[in-house]
N, CA, C and O atoms as CSV, one atom per row, in Angstrom:
chain,resi,resn,atom,element,x,y,z
A,1,MET,N,N,-72.971,-0.664,70.562
A,1,MET,CA,C,-72.849,-1.774,71.340
A,1,MET,C,C,-73.958,-2.520,70.833
A,1,MET,O,O,-74.958,-1.892,70.484
A,2,GLN,N,N,-73.927,-3.968,70.726
A,2,GLN,CA,C,-74.658,-4.813,70.620
A,2,GLN,C,C,-74.770,-5.843,72.132
A,2,GLN,O,O,-73.993,-6.647,72.649
A,3,ARG,N,N,-76.420,-5.238,72.561
A,3,ARG,CA,C,-76.758,-6.402,73.280
A,3,ARG,C,C,-77.886,-7.636,73.037
A,3,ARG,O,O,-78.382,-7.776,71.919
A,4,VAL,N,N,-78.138,-8.237,73.796
A,4,VAL,CA,C,-78.635,-8.829,73.669
A,4,VAL,C,C,-79.884,-9.618,75.044
A,4,VAL,O,O,-79.448,-9.647,76.195
A,5,ASN,N,N,-81.016,-10.063,74.840
A,5,ASN,CA,C,-81.533,-10.268,76.008
A,5,ASN,C,C,-82.051,-12.000,75.406
A,5,ASN,O,O,-82.164,-12.243,74.205
A,6,ARG,N,N,-82.327,-13.107,76.569
A,6,ARG,CA,C,-82.113,-14.077,76.623
A,6,ARG,C,C,-83.700,-14.289,76.300
A,6,ARG,O,O,-84.101,-15.320,75.758
A,7,GLU,N,N,-84.659,-13.107,76.722
A,7,GLU,CA,C,-86.153,-13.637,76.188
A,7,GLU,C,C,-86.435,-13.511,74.953
A,7,GLU,O,O,-87.583,-13.355,74.539
A,8,HIS,N,N,-85.191,-13.580,74.083
A,8,HIS,CA,C,-85.410,-13.338,72.611
A,8,HIS,C,C,-84.350,-14.253,71.704
A,8,HIS,O,O,-84.057,-14.095,70.519
A,9,LEU,N,N,-83.967,-15.057,72.454
A,9,LEU,CA,C,-83.142,-16.410,71.965
A,9,LEU,C,C,-83.942,-17.120,71.663
A,9,LEU,O,O,-85.050,-17.152,72.198
A,10,GLU,N,N,-83.493,-18.016,70.538
A,10,GLU,CA,C,-84.415,-19.278,70.029
A,10,GLU,C,C,-83.458,-20.104,70.892
A,10,GLU,O,O,-82.265,-19.801,70.924
A,11,PRO,N,N,-84.005,-21.277,71.687
A,11,PRO,CA,C,-83.172,-22.446,71.844
A,11,PRO,C,C,-82.944,-23.431,70.660
A,11,PRO,O,O,-83.843,-23.531,69.825
A,12,PHE,N,N,-82.056,-24.005,70.555
A,12,PHE,CA,C,-81.328,-25.216,69.787
A,12,PHE,C,C,-80.922,-26.081,70.498
A,12,PHE,O,O,-80.762,-25.841,71.695
A,13,THR,N,N,-80.583,-27.578,69.862
A,13,THR,CA,C,-80.170,-28.421,70.131
A,13,THR,C,C,-78.682,-28.585,69.924
A,13,THR,O,O,-78.452,-28.805,68.735
A,14,THR,N,N,-77.695,-28.556,70.600
A,14,THR,CA,C,-76.355,-28.961,69.820
A,14,THR,C,C,-75.876,-30.608,69.485
A,14,THR,O,O,-76.419,-31.565,70.038
A,15,LYS,N,N,-75.075,-30.701,68.762
A,15,LYS,CA,C,-74.210,-32.249,68.230
A,15,LYS,C,C,-74.116,-33.322,69.668
A,15,LYS,O,O,-74.055,-34.551,69.651
A,16,ASP,N,N,-74.128,-32.480,70.781
A,16,ASP,CA,C,-74.046,-33.558,72.321
A,16,ASP,C,C,-75.156,-33.711,72.699
A,16,ASP,O,O,-75.269,-34.834,73.191
A,17,GLY,N,N,-76.480,-32.890,72.739
A,17,GLY,CA,C,-77.787,-33.394,72.819
A,17,GLY,C,C,-78.116,-31.973,74.017
A,17,GLY,O,O,-79.269,-31.996,74.446
A,18,SER,N,N,-77.348,-30.956,74.486
A,18,SER,CA,C,-78.041,-29.766,75.388
A,18,SER,C,C,-78.580,-28.379,74.540
A,18,SER,O,O,-78.125,-27.698,73.622
A,19,THR,N,N,-79.799,-28.358,75.372
A,19,THR,CA,C,-80.709,-27.417,74.745
A,19,THR,C,C,-79.774,-26.049,75.129
A,19,THR,O,O,-79.398,-25.785,76.271
A,20,ILE,N,N,-79.407,-25.025,73.596
A,20,ILE,CA,C,-78.610,-23.925,73.486
A,20,ILE,C,C,-79.300,-22.772,73.964
A,20,ILE,O,O,-80.476,-23.078,74.161
A,21,ARG,N,N,-79.079,-21.614,74.226
A,21,ARG,CA,C,-79.405,-20.555,73.646
A,21,ARG,C,C,-78.182,-19.870,74.290
A,21,ARG,O,O,-77.489,-19.853,75.307
A,22,GLU,N,N,-78.444,-18.966,72.310
A,22,GLU,CA,C,-76.162,-18.317,71.988
A,22,GLU,C,C,-77.006,-16.967,71.828
A,22,GLU,O,O,-77.901,-16.504,71.121
A,23,TYR,N,N,-76.011,-16.535,73.141
A,23,TYR,CA,C,-76.508,-14.965,73.414
A,23,TYR,C,C,-75.189,-14.427,72.418
A,23,TYR,O,O,-75.638,-13.624,71.600
A,24,LEU,N,N,-73.848,-14.610,72.264
A,24,LEU,CA,C,-73.205,-14.049,71.317
A,24,LEU,C,C,-72.220,-15.096,70.829
A,24,LEU,O,O,-71.782,-15.988,71.555
A,25,HIS,N,N,-71.933,-14.947,69.679
A,25,HIS,CA,C,-71.632,-15.832,68.595
A,25,HIS,C,C,-70.775,-14.309,67.348
A,25,HIS,O,O,-71.288,-13.399,66.696
A,26,THR,N,N,-69.160,-14.812,67.587
A,26,THR,CA,C,-68.431,-13.874,66.596
A,26,THR,C,C,-67.616,-14.962,65.985
A,26,THR,O,O,-67.775,-16.181,66.053
A,27,PRO,N,N,-66.756,-14.292,65.405
A,27,PRO,CA,C,-65.726,-15.190,64.551
A,27,PRO,C,C,-64.921,-15.747,65.874
A,27,PRO,O,O,-64.732,-16.958,65.757
A,28,VAL,N,N,-64.641,-15.463,66.524
A,28,VAL,CA,C,-63.211,-14.951,68.137
A,28,VAL,C,C,-63.987,-16.191,68.963
A,28,VAL,O,O,-63.369,-17.243,69.129
A,29,GLN,N,N,-65.055,-16.079,69.364
A,29,GLN,CA,C,-65.872,-16.223,70.763
A,29,GLN,C,C,-67.246,-16.409,70.602
A,29,GLN,O,O,-67.974,-15.695,69.912
A,30,SER,N,N,-67.598,-17.424,71.281
A,30,SER,CA,C,-69.430,-17.489,71.534
A,30,SER,C,C,-69.617,-17.071,73.289
A,30,SER,O,O,-68.669,-16.878,74.051
A,31,LEU,N,N,-71.134,-16.995,73.673
A,31,LEU,CA,C,-70.993,-16.911,74.803
A,31,LEU,C,C,-72.715,-17.562,74.710
A,31,LEU,O,O,-73.609,-16.830,74.284
A,32,ALA,N,N,-73.047,-19.217,75.231
A,32,ALA,CA,C,-74.102,-19.357,75.099
A,32,ALA,C,C,-74.730,-19.920,76.685
A,32,ALA,O,O,-74.198,-19.804,77.789
A,33,GLU,N,N,-75.605,-20.341,76.440
A,33,GLU,CA,C,-76.409,-20.873,77.912
A,33,GLU,C,C,-77.136,-22.135,77.397
A,33,GLU,O,O,-78.000,-22.270,76.531
A,34,ALA,N,N,-76.297,-23.310,78.478
A,34,ALA,CA,C,-76.988,-24.315,78.438
A,34,ALA,C,C,-77.608,-25.115,79.473
A,34,ALA,O,O,-77.227,-25.109,80.643
A,35,THR,N,N,-78.776,-25.949,78.927
A,35,THR,CA,C,-79.905,-26.395,79.926
A,35,THR,C,C,-79.589,-27.690,79.391
A,35,THR,O,O,-79.214,-28.097,78.292
A,36,LEU,N,N,-79.876,-28.259,80.593
A,36,LEU,CA,C,-79.837,-29.850,80.704
A,36,LEU,C,C,-81.212,-30.380,81.927
A,36,LEU,O,O,-81.220,-29.874,83.049
A,37,MET,N,N,-82.362,-31.493,81.489
A,37,MET,CA,C,-82.799,-31.817,82.730
A,37,MET,C,C,-82.500,-32.961,83.963
A,37,MET,O,O,-81.463,-33.593,84.166
A,38,PRO,N,N,-83.140,-32.976,84.334
A,38,PRO,CA,C,-82.731,-33.937,85.571
A,38,PRO,C,C,-82.477,-34.839,85.225
A,38,PRO,O,O,-83.445,-35.577,85.041
A,39,GLY,N,N,-81.349,-35.323,84.955
A,39,GLY,CA,C,-80.743,-36.894,84.948
A,39,GLY,C,C,-80.357,-36.787,83.444
A,39,GLY,O,O,-79.578,-37.671,83.088
A,40,GLN,N,N,-80.687,-36.000,82.593
A,40,GLN,CA,C,-79.985,-35.858,80.747
A,40,GLN,C,C,-78.459,-35.515,81.277
A,40,GLN,O,O,-77.964,-35.113,82.330
A,41,GLY,N,N,-78.022,-35.870,80.057
A,41,GLY,CA,C,-76.512,-35.618,79.663
A,41,GLY,C,C,-76.343,-36.007,78.587
A,41,GLY,O,O,-76.966,-36.815,77.899
A,42,THR,N,N,-74.791,-34.965,78.286
A,42,THR,CA,C,-74.294,-34.362,76.852
A,42,THR,C,C,-73.951,-35.784,76.348
A,42,THR,O,O,-74.433,-36.639,77.092
A,43,GLN,N,N,-73.249,-36.291,75.284
A,43,GLN,CA,C,-73.100,-36.813,74.617
A,43,GLN,C,C,-71.545,-36.644,75.046
A,43,GLN,O,O,-70.999,-35.544,74.961
A,44,ARG,N,N,-70.821,-37.868,75.540
A,44,ARG,CA,C,-69.673,-37.735,75.577
A,44,ARG,C,C,-68.803,-37.088,74.363
A,44,ARG,O,O,-68.856,-37.806,73.365
A,45,HIS,N,N,-68.024,-35.928,74.194
A,45,HIS,CA,C,-67.381,-35.435,73.046
A,45,HIS,C,C,-65.800,-34.370,73.374
A,45,HIS,O,O,-65.273,-33.990,74.420
A,46,TYR,N,N,-65.595,-34.256,72.502
A,46,TYR,CA,C,-64.430,-33.264,72.786
A,46,TYR,C,C,-64.229,-32.565,71.545
A,46,TYR,O,O,-64.302,-33.163,70.472
A,47,HIS,N,N,-63.912,-31.002,71.647
A,47,HIS,CA,C,-63.155,-30.272,70.364
A,47,HIS,C,C,-62.059,-30.077,70.287
A,47,HIS,O,O,-61.511,-29.775,71.348
A,48,ARG,N,N,-61.098,-30.152,68.898
A,48,ARG,CA,C,-60.179,-30.432,68.802
A,48,ARG,C,C,-59.462,-28.782,68.584
A,48,ARG,O,O,-58.250,-28.638,68.421
A,49,VAL,N,N,-60.304,-27.780,68.613
A,49,VAL,CA,C,-60.008,-26.643,68.463
A,49,VAL,C,C,-60.439,-25.907,69.845
A,49,VAL,O,O,-59.648,-25.627,70.746
A,50,ALA,N,N,-61.479,-25.711,69.850
A,50,ALA,CA,C,-61.897,-24.886,70.649
A,50,ALA,C,C,-61.518,-24.846,72.419
A,50,ALA,O,O,-60.721,-25.778,72.526
A,51,GLU,N,N,-61.625,-24.482,73.254
A,51,GLU,CA,C,-61.277,-23.976,74.853
A,51,GLU,C,C,-62.697,-23.879,75.109
A,51,GLU,O,O,-63.357,-23.310,74.239
A,52,GLU,N,N,-63.468,-24.445,76.417
A,52,GLU,CA,C,-64.374,-23.687,76.872
A,52,GLU,C,C,-64.032,-23.452,78.082
A,52,GLU,O,O,-63.034,-23.722,78.751
A,53,ILE,N,N,-65.277,-22.754,78.328
A,53,ILE,CA,C,-65.536,-22.296,80.220
A,53,ILE,C,C,-66.549,-22.714,80.391
A,53,ILE,O,O,-67.134,-22.225,79.425
A,54,TYR,N,N,-67.592,-23.534,81.138
A,54,TYR,CA,C,-68.952,-23.958,81.600
A,54,TYR,C,C,-68.636,-23.046,83.518
A,54,TYR,O,O,-67.811,-23.159,84.425
A,55,LEU,N,N,-69.727,-22.317,83.271
A,55,LEU,CA,C,-69.797,-21.468,84.748
A,55,LEU,C,C,-71.326,-21.949,85.070
A,55,LEU,O,O,-72.264,-21.374,84.518
A,56,ILE,N,N,-71.526,-22.952,85.923
A,56,ILE,CA,C,-72.875,-23.743,86.650
A,56,ILE,C,C,-73.498,-22.405,87.617
A,56,ILE,O,O,-73.112,-21.872,88.657
A,57,VAL,N,N,-75.071,-22.099,86.357
A,57,VAL,CA,C,-75.354,-21.327,86.992
A,57,VAL,C,C,-76.939,-21.170,88.224
A,57,VAL,O,O,-77.276,-20.368,89.095
A,58,ASP,N,N,-77.467,-22.317,87.683
A,58,ASP,CA,C,-78.151,-23.194,88.799
A,58,ASP,C,C,-78.364,-24.391,88.544
A,58,ASP,O,O,-78.135,-24.887,87.441
A,59,GLY,N,N,-78.866,-25.064,89.608
A,59,GLY,CA,C,-78.109,-26.972,89.730
A,59,GLY,C,C,-77.059,-27.607,89.849
A,59,GLY,O,O,-76.196,-27.345,90.687
A,60,GLY,N,N,-77.018,-28.309,89.216
A,60,GLY,CA,C,-75.060,-29.411,89.443
A,60,GLY,C,C,-75.492,-30.420,88.508
A,60,GLY,O,O,-76.104,-30.306,87.447
A,61,GLY,N,N,-74.909,-31.752,89.308
A,61,GLY,CA,C,-74.324,-32.498,88.188
A,61,GLY,C,C,-73.253,-32.674,88.212
A,61,GLY,O,O,-72.558,-31.695,88.481
A,62,SER,N,N,-72.390,-34.331,87.879
A,62,SER,CA,C,-71.606,-34.765,87.594
A,62,SER,C,C,-70.820,-34.185,86.417
A,62,SER,O,O,-71.575,-33.469,85.760
A,63,MET,N,N,-69.800,-34.220,85.995
A,63,MET,CA,C,-68.695,-33.611,85.247
A,63,MET,C,C,-67.679,-34.499,84.753
A,63,MET,O,O,-66.737,-34.897,85.438
A,64,GLU,N,N,-67.931,-34.866,83.297
A,64,GLU,CA,C,-66.148,-35.795,83.321
A,64,GLU,C,C,-65.514,-35.723,82.703
A,64,GLU,O,O,-65.832,-36.305,81.666
A,65,LEU,N,N,-64.417,-35.177,82.670
A,65,LEU,CA,C,-63.298,-34.408,81.898
A,65,LEU,C,C,-62.026,-35.267,81.919
A,65,LEU,O,O,-61.560,-35.441,83.045
A,66,ASP,N,N,-61.151,-36.032,80.551
A,66,ASP,CA,C,-60.749,-36.576,80.966
A,66,ASP,C,C,-60.895,-37.979,81.613
A,66,ASP,O,O,-59.825,-38.060,82.216
A,67,GLY,N,N,-61.521,-39.057,81.842
A,67,GLY,CA,C,-61.620,-40.011,82.998
A,67,GLY,C,C,-61.824,-39.572,84.117
A,67,GLY,O,O,-62.175,-40.429,84.927
A,68,LYS,N,N,-61.693,-37.967,84.701
A,68,LYS,CA,C,-62.000,-37.711,86.085
A,68,LYS,C,C,-63.295,-37.526,85.997
A,68,LYS,O,O,-63.769,-36.922,85.035
A,69,THR,N,N,-64.187,-38.102,87.155
A,69,THR,CA,C,-65.610,-37.418,87.357
A,69,THR,C,C,-65.462,-36.514,88.921
A,69,THR,O,O,-64.798,-36.750,89.930
A,70,ALA,N,N,-66.311,-35.519,88.602
A,70,ALA,CA,C,-66.404,-34.761,90.060
A,70,ALA,C,C,-67.968,-34.348,89.936
A,70,ALA,O,O,-68.664,-34.454,88.926
A,71,ALA,N,N,-68.235,-34.005,90.818
A,71,ALA,CA,C,-69.514,-33.211,91.231
A,71,ALA,C,C,-69.284,-31.614,91.467
A,71,ALA,O,O,-68.350,-31.129,92.106
A,72,VAL,N,N,-70.679,-30.658,90.600
A,72,VAL,CA,C,-70.618,-29.905,89.980
A,72,VAL,C,C,-71.623,-29.059,90.319
A,72,VAL,O,O,-72.617,-29.784,90.272
A,73,ARG,N,N,-71.986,-27.942,90.640
A,73,ARG,CA,C,-72.238,-27.103,91.446
A,73,ARG,C,C,-72.998,-25.941,91.055
A,73,ARG,O,O,-72.457,-25.665,89.984
A,74,GLU,N,N,-73.896,-25.090,91.232
A,74,GLU,CA,C,-73.692,-23.443,91.597
A,74,GLU,C,C,-72.834,-22.622,91.174
A,74,GLU,O,O,-71.816,-23.315,91.158
A,75,ASP,N,N,-72.550,-21.620,90.821
A,75,ASP,CA,C,-71.119,-21.157,91.346
A,75,ASP,C,C,-69.602,-21.792,90.695
A,75,ASP,O,O,-68.555,-21.158,90.825
A,76,ASP,N,N,-69.665,-23.073,90.018
A,76,ASP,CA,C,-68.223,-23.354,90.273
A,76,ASP,C,C,-68.034,-23.347,88.731
A,76,ASP,O,O,-68.850,-23.867,87.970
A,77,ALA,N,N,-66.773,-22.651,88.280
A,77,ALA,CA,C,-66.553,-23.035,87.095
A,77,ALA,C,C,-65.450,-23.723,86.451
A,77,ALA,O,O,-64.352,-23.404,86.907
A,78,ILE,N,N,-65.438,-24.797,85.280
A,78,ILE,CA,C,-64.820,-25.841,84.669
A,78,ILE,C,C,-64.138,-25.184,83.712
A,78,ILE,O,O,-64.747,-24.238,83.213
A,79,LEU,N,N,-63.134,-25.390,83.338
A,79,LEU,CA,C,-61.942,-25.029,82.168
A,79,LEU,C,C,-61.867,-26.494,81.327
A,79,LEU,O,O,-61.290,-27.479,81.788
A,80,ILE,N,N,-62.309,-26.478,80.474
A,80,ILE,CA,C,-62.109,-27.340,79.533
A,80,ILE,C,C,-61.195,-27.453,78.130
A,80,ILE,O,O,-61.692,-27.102,77.060
A,81,PRO,N,N,-60.085,-27.871,78.195
A,81,PRO,CA,C,-59.136,-27.390,76.951
A,81,PRO,C,C,-59.527,-27.838,75.850
A,81,PRO,O,O,-60.499,-28.577,75.698
A,82,PRO,N,N,-58.702,-27.370,74.880
A,82,PRO,CA,C,-58.948,-28.384,73.376
A,82,PRO,C,C,-58.759,-29.580,73.704
A,82,PRO,O,O,-57.876,-29.888,74.504
A,83,GLY,N,N,-59.596,-30.495,73.113
A,83,GLY,CA,C,-58.629,-32.178,73.560
A,83,GLY,C,C,-59.306,-32.807,74.291
A,83,GLY,O,O,-59.288,-34.032,74.169
A,84,ALA,N,N,-59.946,-32.331,75.071
A,84,ALA,CA,C,-60.353,-33.270,76.484
A,84,ALA,C,C,-61.144,-33.683,76.181
A,84,ALA,O,O,-61.674,-33.282,75.145
A,85,TRP,N,N,-61.609,-34.588,76.819
A,85,TRP,CA,C,-62.569,-35.846,76.621
A,85,TRP,C,C,-63.574,-34.859,77.672
A,85,TRP,O,O,-62.994,-34.261,78.579
A,86,HIS,N,N,-65.418,-34.671,77.497
A,86,HIS,CA,C,-65.931,-34.636,78.622
A,86,HIS,C,C,-67.820,-34.379,78.506
A,86,HIS,O,O,-68.431,-33.764,77.632
A,87,GLU,N,N,-68.146,-34.808,79.231
A,87,GLU,CA,C,-69.677,-34.933,79.209
A,87,GLU,C,C,-70.183,-34.617,80.832
A,87,GLU,O,O,-69.651,-35.006,81.872
A,88,LEU,N,N,-71.310,-33.836,80.663
A,88,LEU,CA,C,-71.974,-33.674,81.795
A,88,LEU,C,C,-73.091,-34.261,81.595
A,88,LEU,O,O,-73.540,-34.569,80.491
A,89,VAL,N,N,-73.876,-34.550,83.229
A,89,VAL,CA,C,-74.363,-35.182,83.574
A,89,VAL,C,C,-75.787,-34.698,84.664
A,89,VAL,O,O,-75.848,-35.126,85.817
A,90,ALA,N,N,-76.672,-33.926,84.181
A,90,ALA,CA,C,-77.447,-33.655,85.271
A,90,ALA,C,C,-78.090,-33.864,86.437
A,90,ALA,O,O,-79.256,-34.226,86.274
A,91,GLY,N,N,-77.610,-33.725,87.958
A,91,GLY,CA,C,-78.065,-34.095,88.970
A,91,GLY,C,C,-79.980,-33.686,89.077
A,91,GLY,O,O,-80.418,-32.987,88.163
A,92,PRO,N,N,-80.822,-34.082,90.018
A,92,PRO,CA,C,-81.990,-33.774,90.251
A,92,PRO,C,C,-82.629,-32.619,90.441
A,92,PRO,O,O,-83.767,-32.431,90.871
A,93,ASP,N,N,-81.739,-31.785,90.058
A,93,ASP,CA,C,-82.469,-30.639,90.167
A,93,ASP,C,C,-82.296,-30.403,88.451
A,93,ASP,O,O,-82.997,-29.482,88.030
A,94,GLY,N,N,-81.572,-31.017,87.559
A,94,GLY,CA,C,-81.213,-30.325,85.961
A,94,GLY,C,C,-79.870,-29.701,86.092
A,94,GLY,O,O,-79.252,-30.123,87.070
A,95,VAL,N,N,-79.378,-28.999,85.528
A,95,VAL,CA,C,-78.403,-28.183,85.662
A,95,VAL,C,C,-78.702,-27.114,83.982
A,95,VAL,O,O,-79.133,-27.391,82.863
A,96,ARG,N,N,-78.132,-25.718,84.731
A,96,ARG,CA,C,-78.016,-24.677,83.746
A,96,ARG,C,C,-76.701,-23.907,83.848
A,96,ARG,O,O,-76.233,-23.671,84.962
A,97,LEU,N,N,-76.165,-23.558,82.881
A,97,LEU,CA,C,-74.518,-22.844,82.650
A,97,LEU,C,C,-74.554,-22.422,81.173
A,97,LEU,O,O,-75.017,-22.771,80.087
A,98,LEU,N,N,-73.568,-21.174,81.934
A,98,LEU,CA,C,-73.417,-20.750,80.703
A,98,LEU,C,C,-71.675,-21.227,80.084
A,98,LEU,O,O,-70.665,-21.463,80.747
A,99,CYS,N,N,-71.895,-21.234,78.502
A,99,CYS,CA,C,-70.652,-21.717,78.100
A,99,CYS,C,C,-69.728,-20.631,77.419
A,99,CYS,O,O,-70.465,-19.809,76.875
A,100,CYS,N,N,-68.767,-20.402,77.290
A,100,CYS,CA,C,-67.917,-19.104,76.528
A,100,CYS,C,C,-67.223,-20.627,75.551
A,100,CYS,O,O,-67.214,-21.763,76.025
A,101,CYS,N,N,-66.889,-20.396,74.661
A,101,CYS,CA,C,-66.227,-21.389,73.867
A,101,CYS,C,C,-65.452,-20.080,73.007
A,101,CYS,O,O,-66.027,-19.211,72.351
A,102,VAL,N,N,-63.492,-20.283,73.303
A,102,VAL,CA,C,-62.997,-20.018,72.141
A,102,VAL,C,C,-62.181,-20.650,70.486
A,102,VAL,O,O,-61.653,-21.630,71.011
A,103,PRO,N,N,-61.999,-20.697,69.854
A,103,PRO,CA,C,-63.034,-19.686,68.909
A,103,PRO,C,C,-64.269,-20.392,68.944
A,103,PRO,O,O,-64.449,-21.526,69.387
A,104,ALA,N,N,-65.200,-19.533,68.380
A,104,ALA,CA,C,-66.415,-19.952,68.734
A,104,ALA,C,C,-67.275,-21.110,68.196
A,104,ALA,O,O,-67.256,-21.505,67.030
A,105,TYR,N,N,-67.981,-21.570,69.126
A,105,TYR,CA,C,-68.688,-22.946,69.101
A,105,TYR,C,C,-68.871,-22.989,67.946
A,105,TYR,O,O,-69.270,-21.973,67.375
A,106,SER,N,N,-68.627,-24.239,67.197
A,106,SER,CA,C,-68.467,-24.722,65.608
A,106,SER,C,C,-69.299,-26.248,65.690
A,106,SER,O,O,-68.618,-27.194,66.083
A,107,HIS,N,N,-70.847,-26.533,65.307
A,107,HIS,CA,C,-70.807,-28.224,65.309
A,107,HIS,C,C,-69.670,-28.681,64.426
A,107,HIS,O,O,-69.548,-29.886,64.647
A,108,ASP,N,N,-68.894,-28.345,63.647
A,108,ASP,CA,C,-67.640,-29.204,62.528
A,108,ASP,C,C,-66.353,-29.299,63.826
A,108,ASP,O,O,-65.338,-29.957,63.596
A,109,ASP,N,N,-66.508,-28.692,64.955
A,109,ASP,CA,C,-65.158,-29.068,66.161
A,109,ASP,C,C,-65.819,-29.863,67.027
A,109,ASP,O,O,-65.277,-29.867,68.133
A,110,THR,N,N,-67.296,-30.899,66.906
A,110,THR,CA,C,-66.978,-31.526,67.495
A,110,THR,C,C,-67.097,-33.109,67.286
A,110,THR,O,O,-67.664,-33.779,66.423
A,111,TYR,N,N,-66.347,-33.440,68.404
A,111,TYR,CA,C,-66.116,-34.896,68.213
A,111,TYR,C,C,-66.304,-36.364,69.205
A,111,TYR,O,O,-65.644,-36.467,70.239
A,112,PHE,N,N,-67.205,-37.392,68.800
A,112,PHE,CA,C,-67.580,-38.250,69.314
A,112,PHE,C,C,-67.028,-39.471,69.541
A,112,PHE,O,O,-66.548,-39.862,68.477
A,113,GLU,N,N,-66.812,-40.511,70.681
A,113,GLU,CA,C,-66.094,-41.930,70.546
A,113,GLU,C,C,-66.194,-42.474,69.261
A,113,GLU,O,O,-65.685,-43.566,69.011
């Protein structure tokens, strides 16, 4: 069994600007926690190959997906298909989310305008 605990994860910053703690990373998928401080946003981007699912676990904000923007909050799950432009901006309480990527997250699969 492979088991990890958040207290042992080293945070790092991804190409889009969010702070990440990666729980698991295999050749097939990855699971990470992302955090944005109040008002902080990711840089608008897309992934050519990866499909992502965001699960908001704390806080909320505004999520833009292919030109459509909606408020997101705790307990919302958001599907981000490959090729979809997206950006998340944290609200006044910040936002913490789990992000699952299939295939696993790669800096090389992150594209900007």
